[in-house]
KEMARLUM-579515 format. One line per 3 residues: their letters; for each residue z, y, x of C-alpha. Coordinates in Angstrom, 3 decimals, always signed. Example, Ala and Ser with C-alpha at 12.3 -4.5 7.8 and 13.67 -1.06 7.14 Angstrom:
<rs>
AS> +7.800 -4.500 +12.300 | +7.140 -1.060 +13.670
</rs>
This chain:
<rs>
MRV> +23.907 -31.086 +49.284 | +25.619 -33.932 +47.441 | +27.283 -33.889 +44.029
FVI> +30.965 -34.791 +43.779 | +31.836 -37.671 +41.440 | +35.115 -38.605 +39.744
NKH> +35.725 -41.573 +37.430 | +36.982 -41.370 +33.861 | +40.574 -41.399 +35.126
GEA> +39.955 -38.357 +37.356 | +39.999 -40.304 +40.644 | +37.605 -39.292 +43.417
LMP> +34.587 -41.501 +44.155 | +31.808 -41.312 +46.727 | +29.452 -38.342 +46.160
CKP> +25.887 -38.927 +45.002 | +22.537 -37.210 +45.426 | +21.542 -34.489 +42.895
RKA> +18.741 -36.676 +41.516 | +21.150 -39.471 +40.609 | +23.558 -36.977 +39.040
KIL> +20.740 -35.632 +36.823 | +19.909 -39.161 +35.646 | +23.546 -39.907 +34.792
LRE> +23.874 -36.635 +32.876 | +20.578 -37.143 +31.029 | +21.506 -40.705 +29.992
GKA> +24.928 -39.592 +28.780 | +26.807 -41.703 +31.327 | +28.521 -38.664 +32.847
SVA> +29.562 -35.129 +31.967 | +29.977 -31.933 +33.979 | +33.616 -31.691 +35.060
KRN> +33.321 -28.588 +37.268 | +30.536 -26.211 +38.169 | +31.886 -24.825 +41.432
PFT> +31.805 -27.081 +43.355 | +29.491 -29.024 +41.047 | +31.291 -32.192 +39.976
IQL> +30.438 -34.841 +37.393 | +32.831 -37.252 +35.683 | +31.744 -40.748 +34.712
KYG> +32.341 -41.783 +31.093 | +32.433 -45.503 +31.851 | +33.916 -47.758 +34.517
STG> +37.370 -47.661 +36.083 | +37.557 -47.585 +39.893 | +34.036 -47.132 +41.234
YKQ> +32.624 -47.474 +44.733 | +34.661 -46.014 +47.603 | +34.537 -45.900 +51.376
DLT> +37.134 -44.875 +53.916 | +36.505 -41.205 +54.689 | +38.011 -39.036 +57.421
LGV> +38.525 -35.302 +56.968 | +38.410 -33.187 +60.119 | +39.641 -29.585 +59.968
DTG> +39.073 -27.004 +62.687 | +41.859 -24.594 +61.748 | +41.226 -20.933 +62.419
HSE> +42.232 -17.329 +61.853 | +38.857 -16.006 +60.643 | +36.802 -19.157 +60.001
VGI> +37.715 -22.789 +59.284 | +35.395 -25.718 +60.000 | +35.451 -28.710 +57.646
SVI> +33.760 -32.094 +57.952 | +34.153 -35.370 +56.042 | +32.581 -38.466 +57.577
SET> +32.304 -42.202 +56.993 | +31.349 -44.829 +59.555 | +27.636 -44.172 +59.093
KEV> +27.178 -40.602 +57.848 | +28.677 -37.190 +57.202 | +29.177 -36.611 +53.476
FSA> +30.408 -33.005 +53.553 | +30.206 -30.102 +56.005 | +31.264 -26.504 +55.504
VAK> +32.598 -23.354 +57.132 | +35.166 -21.372 +55.140 | +35.508 -17.657 +55.871
MRN> +39.103 -16.440 +55.660 | +40.027 -13.139 +54.033 | +41.338 -10.456 +56.385
DIS> +41.809 -7.699 +53.809 | +45.220 -8.732 +52.463 | +47.138 -5.999 +54.297
DKI> +44.695 -3.309 +53.133 | +44.935 -4.478 +49.516 | +48.733 -4.433 +49.654
ATR> +48.679 -0.909 +51.124 | +46.458 +0.236 +48.238 | +48.756 -1.382 +45.687
KMY> +51.736 +0.283 +47.353 | +50.068 +3.663 +46.990 | +49.420 +3.162 +43.262
RRQ> +52.934 +1.892 +42.615 | +54.563 +4.740 +44.475 | +52.471 +7.240 +42.527
KRN> +53.615 +5.702 +39.258 | +57.288 +5.453 +40.233 | +57.393 +9.123 +41.146
KLR> +56.833 +9.869 +37.449 | +59.751 +7.668 +36.313 | +62.494 +10.242 +36.701
YRA> +65.364 +8.338 +35.126 | +64.784 +4.791 +36.350 | +67.563 +3.414 +38.518
PRF> +66.457 +2.111 +41.947 | +66.071 -1.672 +42.278 | +66.484 -3.457 +45.579
LNR> +67.067 -7.078 +44.546 | +64.041 -8.202 +46.541 | +65.511 -6.797 +49.755
SAS> +68.421 -9.257 +50.091 | +68.579 -11.551 +53.119 | +68.666 -14.692 +50.941
TRK> +65.476 -13.642 +49.163 | +63.599 -12.854 +52.368 | +64.779 -15.916 +54.335
GRL> +61.867 -18.085 +55.450 | +59.318 -15.775 +53.835 | +56.082 -15.099 +55.675
APS> +54.071 -11.901 +55.745 | +51.594 -11.948 +52.817 | +48.542 -12.011 +55.093
VQW> +49.921 -15.002 +57.030 | +51.096 -16.781 +53.875 | +47.625 -16.427 +52.380
KVD> +45.988 -18.093 +55.393 | +48.466 -20.980 +55.255 | +47.845 -21.412 +51.519
AHI> +44.063 -21.209 +52.046 | +44.125 -24.091 +54.538 | +46.264 -26.181 +52.183
KLI> +44.027 -25.376 +49.209 | +40.853 -26.418 +51.053 | +42.363 -29.738 +52.144
NQL> +43.848 -30.562 +48.729 | +40.619 -29.682 +46.924 | +38.592 -32.021 +49.124
KSL> +41.174 -34.773 +48.637 | +40.778 -34.411 +44.877 | +36.971 -34.671 +45.100
LPI> +36.494 -37.293 +47.839 | +38.328 -40.589 +48.598 | +39.760 -39.317 +51.903
TKL> +42.010 -41.799 +53.707 | +42.654 -39.956 +56.984 | +43.242 -36.308 +57.865
VLE> +42.783 -34.936 +61.401 | +43.806 -31.351 +62.214 | +42.880 -29.431 +65.336
TGT> +45.740 -27.033 +65.965 | +46.737 -24.794 +68.827 | +50.068 -23.729 +70.309
FDM> +49.717 -20.308 +71.891 | +52.064 -19.060 +74.621 | +52.205 -15.335 +73.886
AKM> +54.272 -14.594 +77.012 | +51.647 -16.319 +79.158 | +48.854 -14.446 +77.385
NNP> +50.560 -11.142 +78.200 | +51.430 -12.108 +81.776 | +49.518 -15.071 +83.293
DIT> +51.919 -15.120 +86.274 | +55.099 -15.606 +84.240 | +57.330 -18.489 +85.403
NEQ> +60.755 -20.049 +84.925 | +63.551 -17.582 +84.069 | +61.027 -14.806 +83.407
YQQ> +60.493 -16.351 +79.965 | +64.101 -15.445 +79.089 | +64.046 -12.063 +80.821
GVQ> +60.656 -10.743 +79.755 | +58.783 -7.771 +81.169 | +61.322 -5.322 +79.736
YGF> +64.286 -6.943 +81.496 | +66.532 -4.258 +83.003 | +65.180 -1.420 +80.860
ENV> +67.092 +0.318 +78.104 | +64.250 +0.113 +75.566 | +60.468 -0.190 +75.205
KAY> +59.917 +3.502 +75.898 | +61.815 +3.321 +79.193 | +59.727 +0.318 +80.265
VLA> +56.407 +1.990 +79.407 | +57.335 +5.177 +81.284 | +58.321 +3.180 +84.369
RDG> +55.204 +0.982 +84.115 | +52.956 +4.071 +84.106 | +54.824 +5.682 +86.982
YKC> +56.143 +8.538 +84.821 | +52.680 +10.125 +84.842 | +50.292 +11.145 +82.076
QCK> +47.520 +8.542 +81.812 | +44.838 +10.805 +80.300 | +43.430 +11.567 +83.785
KSG> +43.058 +15.268 +82.982 | +44.401 +18.308 +84.796 | +47.025 +20.746 +83.549
CSE> +49.587 +18.206 +82.309 | +52.946 +19.426 +81.034 | +56.238 +18.052 +82.322
QLH> +57.499 +16.492 +79.066 | +56.261 +12.917 +78.587 | +55.578 +11.049 +75.336
VHH> +54.729 +7.425 +74.575 | +51.487 +7.176 +72.582 | +50.215 +4.269 +70.420
IVF> +46.719 +3.221 +71.538 | +46.048 +1.715 +68.103 | +47.890 +3.905 +65.585
KSQ> +50.668 +2.357 +63.497 | +48.728 +3.429 +60.383 | +45.811 +1.282 +61.603
GGS> +47.884 -1.844 +62.202 | +48.986 -1.137 +65.772 | +52.301 -2.528 +66.975
DAP> +55.145 -1.295 +69.182 | +54.265 -3.865 +71.860 | +54.125 -2.411 +75.395
SNL> +50.438 -3.361 +75.645 | +49.741 -0.924 +72.773 | +51.686 +1.944 +74.324
ITL> +50.644 +4.445 +76.987 | +52.275 +7.458 +78.614 | +50.911 +10.922 +77.812
CKK> +52.280 +14.374 +78.440 | +53.239 +16.501 +75.432 | +50.309 +18.875 +75.907
HHD> +47.618 +16.197 +75.912 | +49.413 +14.072 +73.314 | +49.373 +16.950 +70.820
ALH> +45.767 +17.828 +71.678 | +44.720 +14.201 +71.177 | +46.223 +14.003 +67.669
KGK> +44.625 +17.335 +66.757 | +41.233 +16.018 +67.863 | +40.794 +18.633 +70.591
ITF> +40.418 +16.059 +73.359 | +39.425 +12.410 +73.665 | +39.743 +9.926 +76.470
KKV> +38.741 +6.350 +77.059 | +41.270 +4.064 +75.456 | +42.919 +1.304 +77.430
KYN> +41.981 -2.138 +76.141 | +44.637 -3.428 +73.754 | +44.904 -7.179 +73.323
SLK> +46.490 -7.918 +69.965 | +48.351 -11.220 +69.626 | +48.404 -11.241 +65.823
SAT> +45.849 -14.039 +65.541 | +47.703 -16.203 +68.073 | +50.987 -15.708 +66.227
TMN> +49.320 -16.544 +62.911 | +47.822 -19.754 +64.331 | +51.241 -20.873 +65.576
VIR> +52.618 -20.407 +62.053 | +49.643 -22.207 +60.460 | +50.107 -25.177 +62.799
ARL> +53.788 -25.583 +61.970 | +53.313 -25.217 +58.199 | +50.314 -27.574 +57.978
LDF> +51.997 -30.334 +59.966 | +55.062 -29.938 +57.773 | +53.000 -29.980 +54.540
FPD> +50.826 -32.932 +55.647 | +53.222 -35.207 +57.568 | +50.645 -38.033 +57.729
AIE> +48.014 -35.845 +59.391 | +46.847 -36.631 +62.929 | +47.054 -33.678 +65.312
TFG> +44.450 -33.018 +67.985 | +43.763 -30.110 +70.329 | +40.880 -27.927 +71.406
YIT> +40.452 -29.367 +74.899 | +40.005 -32.861 +73.421 | +37.419 -31.572 +70.925
KAN> +35.564 -29.763 +73.709 | +35.393 -32.888 +75.883 | +34.183 -35.098 +73.008
RYN> +31.608 -32.504 +71.950 | +30.309 -32.291 +75.515 | +30.083 -36.094 +75.840
HGI> +27.990 -36.338 +72.651 | +25.785 -33.339 +73.506 | +26.820 -31.330 +70.413
EKS> +26.630 -27.539 +70.388 | +29.656 -25.336 +69.788 | +30.253 -24.238 +66.166
HSN> +33.065 -24.507 +63.641 | +31.311 -27.195 +61.582 | +30.349 -29.165 +64.722
DAF> +33.922 -28.955 +65.979 | +35.175 -30.305 +62.646 | +32.611 -33.118 +62.840
VIA> +33.872 -34.147 +66.284 | +37.518 -33.747 +65.181 | +36.902 -36.222 +62.336
GGS> +35.563 -38.742 +64.862 | +31.877 -37.985 +64.464 | +29.395 -38.887 +67.171
TQL> +26.023 -40.246 +66.035 | +26.493 -40.209 +62.241 | +23.770 -38.710 +60.060
RES> +24.686 -35.052 +59.505 | +24.943 -33.211 +56.171 | +23.717 -29.653 +55.592
ELN> +26.378 -26.982 +56.197 | +27.833 -24.983 +53.316 | +29.427 -21.533 +53.476
ISF> +32.682 -21.130 +51.545 | +34.128 -17.728 +50.700 | +37.358 -16.868 +48.914
KRK> +37.702 -14.433 +46.057 | +40.662 -12.840 +44.334 | +41.604 -14.404 +41.017
NNR> +43.067 -11.156 +39.783 | +43.345 -7.554 +40.910 | +47.051 -6.838 +40.656
SLQ> +46.895 -3.261 +41.865 | +48.280 -0.784 +39.357 | +45.331 +1.258 +38.182
KNR> +45.100 +5.022 +38.031 | +44.881 +6.639 +34.629 | +41.743 +8.715 +34.243
NGF> +42.086 +11.951 +32.335 | +41.060 +11.412 +28.730 | +40.822 +7.609 +29.019
APS> +43.275 +4.837 +28.261 | +44.350 +2.660 +31.228 | +41.780 -0.093 +31.799
IRK> +44.239 -2.956 +32.113 | +42.772 -6.431 +31.735 | +44.720 -8.545 +29.223
QRY> +42.800 -11.802 +29.585 | +40.995 -13.910 +32.168 | +37.269 -13.866 +31.498
GIQ> +35.094 -16.967 +31.517 | +32.762 -15.495 +34.126 | +34.414 -14.583 +37.435
PQD> +33.051 -12.761 +40.507 | +30.693 -14.879 +42.653 | +29.897 -17.213 +39.717
IIE> +26.215 -18.086 +39.252 | +24.842 -16.828 +35.941 | +21.436 -16.796 +34.262
WNG> +19.774 -13.670 +32.883 | +16.229 -13.713 +31.482 | +15.685 -17.106 +33.108
VKC> +16.691 -15.827 +36.566 | +19.779 -17.034 +38.433 | +22.022 -14.218 +39.654
IAK> +25.490 -13.770 +41.177 | +28.221 -12.218 +39.034 | +30.123 -9.244 +40.452
GMQ> +32.616 -8.391 +37.691 | +33.248 -7.599 +34.039 | +33.099 -4.042 +32.695
NKG> +34.136 -2.244 +29.512 | +36.838 -4.808 +28.648 | +34.520 -7.803 +28.903
TYL> +31.529 -6.560 +26.935 | +29.292 -5.995 +29.971 | +28.759 -7.863 +33.245
AFM> +27.709 -6.460 +36.609 | +25.666 -8.889 +38.691 | +23.275 -9.029 +41.618
KGS> +19.638 -9.933 +41.081 | +18.603 -10.403 +44.678 | +19.553 -7.121 +46.356
KRL> +19.529 -5.156 +43.072 | +22.714 -4.524 +41.092 | +22.402 -4.698 +37.296
VKN> +24.800 -4.254 +34.367 | +23.901 -6.032 +31.115 | +25.544 -6.972 +27.829
IKT> +27.463 -10.246 +28.057 | +25.511 -11.578 +25.043 | +22.341 -11.702 +27.150
IKP> +23.971 -13.734 +29.916 | +24.917 -17.381 +30.117 | +26.816 -19.260 +32.868
TQ> +25.026 -21.932 +34.863 | +25.655 -24.119 +37.870
</rs>
């Protein structure tokens, strides 16, 4: 693991080894600019030593591979894990807000955020977060390393082809539902107007059932719908019967990756675009195993360069914006300031390094993990560290 270095003007220089960073700090030639990631700032000099570095990014829905290489070595390698809990957090916030609004009897309804002009070009929060996360990772590395070239591996997914591998020509305009009044009519015809539960004693009335419930993120796509009779549909929802579910292939990740590709290429117009089949061929030619960090290394143009150890990057919320429930007999615990110690920060307690989990009692206590054990101690006994 190398230490990032910036000059006295805040410009990125080549990273150094931890031993050299300790010497510079001990001799007073540098100061700590940032603890996560650990970065030092030189107190003297102007430009500093730089090389041409290439940043390769293996874009992804759940994990993103990152690699920065020079002509002779890899200076940074990491895998960033994307958050997939945005929709659940928003649903929780919605519940709290609705509970509070039900108590505001005389407040007039407000719908200014529902206008077409306000919503134009706006992405779903979960998709917007993933786009912003990719941009944040790239910009942060550009601020810490003298990167001169950016290479992005993107993918354009054909959702119609993924649903129907045999689709051709005018079928792209017509779709599988061409000639049917609506989705329900198509699903009933597709299933031959028969209950698909494969049980006896079916009733005559037919329903269209969601394989993955709408409350669990299921869509109204035909691949998530199946025909059931009223008798077995009601029994299924009451938990009286179960049957093997048909496999449902969700295209959410493919749609998200199409959006990420378009937004990243628009935000970084100088970036070089590459594709998965090219990365696969280059990785095979150099005898490199498949992984997100290895893909990023190959995307950046890596072949025989000396590799760097891989880091794991995780994202955390800066603030919990959910409206909190009022506990009987207690005042609302609403945070009015941003504390110096944030979740996932490394702290020191009794000479032992631990990982912070969160502040309690309005900043007077800190919950942290000492190995696998969770502790809560007074903030006066804790100090931040690198």
